[in-house]
C-alpha positions as CSV (number, residue, x, y, z in Angstrom):
1,X,-9.4,36.7,-39.7
2,X,-10.0,39.9,-37.9
3,X,-7.3,40.6,-35.2
4,X,-9.8,40.2,-32.2
5,X,-9.9,37.0,-33.1
6,X,-6.4,36.3,-34.0
7,X,-5.7,37.8,-30.1
8,X,-8.5,35.5,-28.3
9,X,-6.7,32.5,-30.4
10,X,-3.3,33.4,-28.8
11,X,-4.6,34.2,-25.5
12,X,-6.3,30.2,-25.7
13,X,-2.7,29.1,-26.9
14,X,-1.0,30.5,-24.1
15,X,-3.5,29.7,-21.4
16,X,-3.5,25.9,-22.9
17,X,0.3,26.0,-22.9
18,X,0.2,27.0,-19.3
19,X,-2.3,24.8,-18.7
20,X,-0.4,21.8,-20.2
21,X,3.0,22.6,-18.3
22,X,1.1,22.5,-15.2
23,X,-0.4,19.1,-15.6
24,X,2.8,17.9,-16.3
25,X,4.1,18.8,-13.7
26,X,1.6,17.2,-11.5
27,X,1.8,14.2,-13.3
28,X,5.4,14.5,-12.5
29,X,4.5,14.9,-8.7
30,X,2.2,12.1,-8.5
31,X,4.6,9.7,-10.0
32,X,7.6,10.8,-7.7
33,X,5.1,10.5,-4.8
34,X,4.1,6.7,-5.6
35,X,7.7,6.5,-6.2
36,X,8.8,7.5,-2.7
37,X,5.7,5.7,-0.9
38,X,7.1,2.3,-2.3
39,X,10.5,3.0,-0.9
40,X,8.6,4.4,2.3
41,X,7.1,0.7,2.5
42,X,9.8,-1.4,2.0
43,X,12.2,0.3,4.5
44,X,9.4,-0.2,6.7
45,X,9.0,-4.1,5.6
46,X,12.6,-4.1,5.6
47,X,13.1,-3.0,9.3
48,X,10.5,-5.3,10.3
49,X,12.0,-8.3,8.4
50,X,15.5,-7.3,10.0
51,X,13.8,-7.3,13.3
52,X,12.6,-10.2,13.2
53,X,16.1,-12.3,12.4
54,X,17.4,-10.0,15.1
55,X,15.2,-11.0,17.7
56,X,14.5,-14.7,16.1
57,X,17.0,-16.2,18.9
58,X,14.7,-14.7,21.8
59,X,11.4,-15.6,20.4
60,X,12.6,-19.1,20.3
61,X,13.8,-19.0,24.1
62,X,10.0,-17.1,24.6
63,X,8.7,-20.0,22.9
64,X,10.1,-22.6,25.0
65,X,9.5,-21.0,28.1
66,X,5.9,-20.7,27.0
67,X,6.0,-24.3,26.3
68,X,7.4,-25.3,29.6
69,X,4.6,-22.9,31.2
70,X,2.1,-25.0,29.1
71,X,3.5,-28.5,30.6
72,X,3.1,-27.4,34.2
73,X,-0.3,-26.7,33.9
74,X,-0.6,-30.5,33.1
75,X,1.5,-31.6,36.2
76,X,-0.4,-33.1,38.7
77,X,1.1,-34.1,42.5
78,X,1.1,-37.8,43.2
79,X,-1.8,-38.7,45.5
80,X,0.4,-39.4,48.6
81,X,2.0,-36.2,48.5
82,X,1.9,-34.0,51.7
83,X,3.6,-30.9,52.3
84,X,6.2,-30.7,55.0
85,X,5.3,-29.1,58.5
86,X,7.3,-26.0,59.7
87,X,9.2,-26.7,62.9
88,X,8.0,-24.7,65.9
């Protein structure tokens, strides 16, 4: 093997080692990004669930108020009902 080919092979080896190092680093970064994305989504879902449990008594009160309003919609006055007149 002549010295020129040896230099080319050494340079190719150096480039491929650097390339391999960069690819490993990129893969590691992608794995960490996935990990933190999962943690981020778990925090968001956990906050939503915690807020639901914290505000659930208020949701129940609100639901009861809506039910009362729904019952008032069907309320009918008796046929002989008249409004009282105001004194003059």
